[in-house]
C-alpha positions in Angstrom: 0.0 0.0 0.0 1.4 3.4 -0.9 2.6 5.6 2.0 0.2 8.4 1.2 -3.5 8.2 0.5 -4.7 9.0 -3.0 -7.6 10.8 -1.5 -7.2 14.5 -0.5 -9.7 14.1 2.3 -8.6 15.8 5.4 -7.3 14.2 8.6 -10.0 16.0 10.5 -12.8 14.6 8.3 -11.4 11.1 8.7 -11.3 11.5 12.4 -14.9 12.6 12.4 -15.8 9.6 10.2 -14.1 7.3 12.7 -15.9 8.9 15.7 -19.2 7.8 14.2 -18.2 4.2 15.0 -17.4 5.0 18.6 -19.6 5.2 21.6 -20.2 8.9 22.2 -19.8 8.5 26.0 -16.2 7.5 25.4 -15.2 10.5 23.3 -12.5 12.7 24.7 -12.7 16.4 24.9 -9.8 16.8 22.5 -11.7 14.9 19.8 -14.7 17.1 20.3 -12.5 20.2 20.0 -11.1 19.1 16.7 -14.6 18.8 15.4 -15.2 22.5 15.9 -12.2 23.6 13.8 -12.5 24.4 10.1 -9.3 23.4 8.2 -8.8 24.7 4.6 -8.6 22.2 1.8 -5.0 23.2 1.1 -3.9 22.6 4.7 -6.0 19.4 5.0 -4.4 17.9 2.0 -0.9 18.9 3.2 -1.4 17.4 6.6 -3.0 14.2 5.2 0.0 13.6 2.9 2.8 14.5 5.4 3.7 17.8 3.7 5.3 20.7 5.5 2.8 23.1 7.1 3.6 26.4 8.8 1.1 28.0 11.2 0.8 31.8 11.2 -0.9 34.0 13.8 -3.5 36.7 12.9 -2.9 39.4 15.5 -0.2 40.9 13.4 -2.9 41.3 10.6 -5.6 42.8 12.9 -3.5 44.8 15.4 -0.1 45.1 13.9 -0.6 47.6 11.1 -3.3 49.4 9.2 -5.3 48.3 6.1 -4.3 47.7 3.3 -0.6 47.3 4.5 -1.7 44.5 6.8 -3.3 42.5 4.0 -0.3 43.0 1.7 2.1 41.9 4.4 0.0 38.8 5.2 -0.1 37.8 1.5 3.7 38.3 1.2 4.4 36.2 4.2 2.2 33.4 3.0 3.9 33.6 -0.4 7.3 33.3 1.2 6.2 30.1 3.0 4.9 28.6 -0.2 8.0 29.6 -2.2 10.1 27.7 0.3 8.1 24.4 0.0 5.6 24.6 2.8 1.9 25.4 3.1 0.9 28.4 5.1 -1.9 28.0 7.7 -3.0 31.4 9.0 -5.2 30.8 12.1 -8.1 33.0 13.2 -11.6 32.8 14.6 -14.3 34.0 12.2 -17.9 34.0 13.2 -17.1 31.8 16.1 -15.3 29.2 14.0 -11.6 28.5 14.6 -10.1 28.5 11.1 -6.8 26.9 10.1 -5.8 28.3 6.7 -7.6 31.4 5.4 -8.8 32.0 1.9 -7.8 35.3 0.2 -11.4 36.6 1.0 -11.0 35.6 4.6 -7.6 37.3 4.9 -9.0 40.5 3.4 -12.0 40.4 5.7 -9.8 40.0 8.8 -7.6 42.8 7.5 -10.5 45.2 7.1 -12.0 44.3 10.5 -8.6 45.2 12.0 -8.5 46.0 15.7 -12.3 45.4 15.9 -11.4 41.7 16.0 -10.8 40.6 19.6 -7.2 39.9 20.4 -7.6 36.2 21.3 -5.4 34.3 23.7 -6.1 30.8 25.1 -8.4 32.1 27.8 -10.6 33.9 25.2 -11.2 31.1 22.7 -14.3 29.6 24.3 -15.9 33.0 24.7 -15.3 34.0 21.0 -16.6 30.7 19.8 -19.6 30.8 22.1 -20.6 34.3 21.0 -19.8 33.6 17.4 -17.3 36.5 17.4 -14.2 37.3 15.4 -10.9 36.7 17.0 -7.3 37.4 16.0 -5.2 34.7 17.6 -2.1 35.6 19.6 0.8 33.2 20.0 -0.9 31.2 22.8 -4.1 30.7 20.9 -2.4 30.0 17.6 -0.1 27.4 19.3 -3.1 25.6 20.8 -5.2 25.4 17.7 -2.2 24.4 15.6 -1.5 21.6 18.0 -5.1 20.4 17.8 -4.8 19.7 14.1 -1.3 18.4 14.1 0.8 21.4 13.0 4.3 21.3 14.6 5.9 24.6 13.3 4.5 28.1 13.9 6.0 31.4 12.7 5.5 34.7 14.4 7.3 38.0 14.7 8.0 37.9 18.4 6.4 36.3 21.4 5.0 38.0 24.5 6.8 37.7 27.8 7.3 39.3 31.2 6.6 43.0 31.1 9.1 45.4 32.5 8.4 45.8 36.2 6.5 42.5 35.9 7.7 41.5 39.4 5.3 44.2 40.7 2.5 44.0 38.2 2.6 40.3 37.5 1.9 41.1 33.8 3.2 38.0 32.2 2.1 36.9 28.7 0.2 33.6 28.4 2.5 32.8 25.5 5.0 31.7 28.0 2.8 29.2 29.8 1.5 27.9 26.5 5.1 27.2 25.5 5.3 25.2 28.7 2.4 22.9 27.8 1.9 22.7 24.1 4.4 20.8 21.8 4.7 23.3 19.0 7.9 24.9 17.8 7.7 28.7 17.7 9.9 30.5 15.2 10.3 34.1 16.2 12.8 37.0 16.4 12.9 36.5 20.2 10.8 38.5 22.6 9.3 41.9 21.8 11.9 44.4 23.0 9.4 46.4 24.9 9.4 43.5 27.4 11.9 42.3 30.0 14.0 39.8 28.1 16.1 38.4 31.0 13.0 37.8 33.2 11.2 36.2 30.2 14.1 33.7 29.7 14.0 32.9 33.4 10.3 32.3 33.2 10.7 30.0 30.2 13.3 28.0 32.0 10.9 27.5 34.9 8.3 26.3 32.4 10.8 23.7 31.0 10.9 25.3 27.6 13.9 24.7 25.3 15.1 28.1 24.0 17.3 27.8 20.9 19.1 30.5 19.0 19.5 30.2 15.2 23.1 30.5 14.0 24.1 32.4 17.1 24.9 32.0 20.8 23.0 35.0 21.9 19.2 35.6 22.2 18.0 38.2 19.8 16.1 41.3 20.9 13.4 41.5 18.2 14.4 44.8 16.5 18.1 44.2 17.1 20.3 41.1 16.7 21.6 40.9 20.3 20.2 41.2 23.8 23.2 40.4 25.9 21.5 37.2 27.0 23.3 33.9 26.2 21.4 30.7 25.4 22.4 27.1 26.1 21.1 25.7 22.8 22.3 26.7 19.4 21.0 25.4 16.1 22.8 26.1 12.8 20.5 24.7 10.1 16.9 23.7 9.4 17.9 20.1 9.8 19.3 20.8 13.3 15.9 22.4 14.2 14.0 19.5 12.7 16.0 17.0 14.8 15.4 19.1 17.9 11.6 19.3 17.3 11.4 15.5 16.5 13.3 14.6 19.7 11.1 16.8 21.8 8.0 15.1 20.4 9.3 11.5 20.6 10.4 12.1 24.2 6.9 13.2 25.1 8.1 16.2 27.0 4.8 18.0 26.3 6.5 21.4 26.0 7.0 23.8 23.1 10.3 25.0 21.7 11.3 28.6 21.1 13.7 29.0 18.1 14.9 32.6 18.1 16.0 33.9 14.7 18.0 37.2 14.7 16.6 40.0 12.5 18.8 40.3 9.4 21.6 42.8 10.1 20.6 45.1 7.2 17.1 45.5 8.7 18.0 45.9 12.4 17.2 49.1 14.1 19.5 51.2 16.3 19.4 49.7 19.8 19.7 53.1 21.5 17.0 54.7 19.3 14.6 51.8 20.0 15.3 51.8 23.8 14.7 55.6 24.0 11.4 55.3 22.2 10.4 52.4 24.4 11.0 54.3 27.6 9.0 57.3 26.4 6.2 55.1 25.2 6.0 53.2 28.5 5.8 56.5 30.4 2.9 57.6 28.2 1.2 54.3 28.7 1.4 54.7 32.5 0.1 58.3 32.3 -2.9 57.1 30.2 -3.5 54.1 32.4 -3.1 51.7 29.5 -2.4 48.1 30.7 -3.3 44.5 30.1 -3.6 43.2 26.5 -4.0 46.8 25.3 -0.5 47.8 26.4 1.6 45.9 23.8 -0.3 47.2 20.7 -0.1 50.8 22.1 3.6 50.5 22.9 4.5 49.0 19.4 2.4 51.7 17.6 3.9 54.5 19.7 7.5 53.2 19.2 6.9 53.1 15.5 5.7 56.8 15.6 8.7 57.9 17.7 11.2 56.1 15.4 9.7 57.6 12.2 8.4 54.2 11.0 11.8 52.4 11.5 10.5 49.9 14.0 7.5 48.9 11.8 9.8 48.4 8.8 12.1 46.2 11.0 9.0 44.3 12.2 7.8 43.5 8.7 11.4 42.5 7.7 11.8 40.1 10.6 8.5 38.5 10.1 9.3 37.7 6.5 12.7 36.4 7.5 11.1 34.2 10.2 8.6 32.9 7.5 11.6 31.9 5.3 13.4 30.1 8.1 10.2 28.5 9.5 9.3 27.1 6.1 12.7 25.6 5.7 12.4 24.0 9.2 9.0 22.6 8.4 10.3 21.1 5.1 13.3 19.6 6.9 10.9 18.2 9.6 8.6 16.7 7.0 11.6 15.0 5.3 13.0 13.7 8.6 9.6 12.1 9.5 9.2 10.6 6.1 12.7 9.0 6.2 12.0 7.8 9.8 8.7 6.2 8.7 10.1 4.2 5.8 10.1 0.5 6.4 8.4 0.8 9.9 5.8 -1.7 10.8 3.8 -1.6 14.0 0.9 -3.5 15.4 -1.6 -1.9 17.7 -4.3 -4.1 19.2 -7.5 -2.5 20.6 -9.3 -5.0 22.8 -12.2 -2.9 24.0 -13.4 -1.5 20.7 -17.2 -2.0 20.1 -18.3 -1.1 16.6 -22.0 -0.6 15.8 -22.3 -4.0 14.2 -21.1 -7.5 15.2 -17.7 -8.7 14.3 -16.6 -11.9 12.6 -13.3 -13.1 14.1 -11.2 -10.8 16.2 -11.3 -7.9 13.7 -10.2 -5.3 16.2 -6.8 -4.3 14.9 -4.9 -1.2 14.0 -1.5 -1.4 12.3 1.1 0.5 10.4 2.4 -0.6 7.1 4.9 1.3 5.0 4.1 4.6 6.7 0.3 4.3 6.7 -1.8 3.8 9.8 -4.7 1.4 9.1 -7.8 0.8 11.2 -10.2 -1.9 10.1 -12.7 -4.4 11.1 -14.7 -7.2 9.4 -18.5 -7.0 9.6 -21.0 -9.9 9.3 -21.1 -9.3 5.5 -17.3 -9.7 5.5 -16.9 -6.1 4.1 -14.0 -4.2 5.4 -14.1 -0.6 6.8 -10.7 1.0 7.3 -9.0 4.3 7.9 -5.8 5.2 6.1 -3.5 7.6 7.9 0.1 8.7 7.2 2.2 7.6 10.2 3.4 11.2 11.0 -0.2 12.0 11.9 -0.5 9.1 14.4 0.2 11.4 17.5 -3.0 13.3 16.6 -4.9 10.0 17.1 -3.4 8.9 20.4 -6.5 10.2 22.3 -8.6 8.0 20.1 -6.5 5.0 20.9 -6.7 5.8 24.6 -10.5 6.0 24.3 -11.1 2.6 22.6 -8.6 0.5 24.4 -5.1 -0.2 25.6 -2.2 -0.2 23.2 -0.7 -3.7 23.5 2.0 -3.6 21.0 3.5 -0.5 19.3 6.9 -0.4 17.7 7.2 3.1 16.3 
């Protein structure tokens, strides 16, 4: 049997199909969540066939810059991902539906809505879905939704972190806790420089998050290449990153990875210019009582004004560079998994499975053959119902395996 299905049906659709054969009382919450998500045909096909997919956040579209610049930047970033061999999956919530992969019309709609879309972190997802609202996903929400559908690589500009004076305000981004509990690799230019970088790195260490710097030993500072903070993990190629991500998943550590990519030198801003603008913007934010999730957009916009647009130009340049590197990493990861899956054979027995019709013989078996996960049973009429699934997607279905029975033998 070929290692990839000839059908372009999505992994999500196949999971929904499979759930029809399970007792509803045994369904896990994760499976129910997957059923709420809309995955674009392009992304579905890529995931089904083990191709490289890169998740992209949507807050930069809605809150990062005005229309139509935000739309043009979003299209350019997606084009960079495609031109480097991966499929872009911009994530947002539209009319209460979490969407993975936006059409051009959906991208334009989000760009026009702009800041009227709610800035959506993990805590906000249920509310936006329940009220059928529009949400632009931050790093934490994008990571979570990407993980639900099996996307391992996510590109953003910079993550949130511990705010300056955070030891007094306790203003700490949920991006950091998400990195501590969601196994997605985040490719960014580090932490937004309006934040406290040393404290952010300390917090990530507490969360057990591997922080790697790309082709450098120093953690970048978003608008500038250096922050003065050294890192323990250095990666020098997309292949290095792919092996790191793969090891993290296989070990079952349950944490994300932050891969920090320095902004290209020709686009980096003056460190002293940026720091002066940040200090002034922070003073203005305090004077205007701007705090919470409104603070970061205000500070970034004000810093851009104070630097005469230099910071926004740098921001766009670093996002594009991250998209380039992220796509290369996703392609390397896809190739690594494809090579690892070649020739593997595994047998998974599910003793407690109860299909809706009687079985002839044992008939309760899942196995992997030549990179394809098969689920099948024989009915009274001796017809065979089966699910074909590329082996790289198997982790997405572990919850299903836990639902229907114990894994007796699995040599992956």
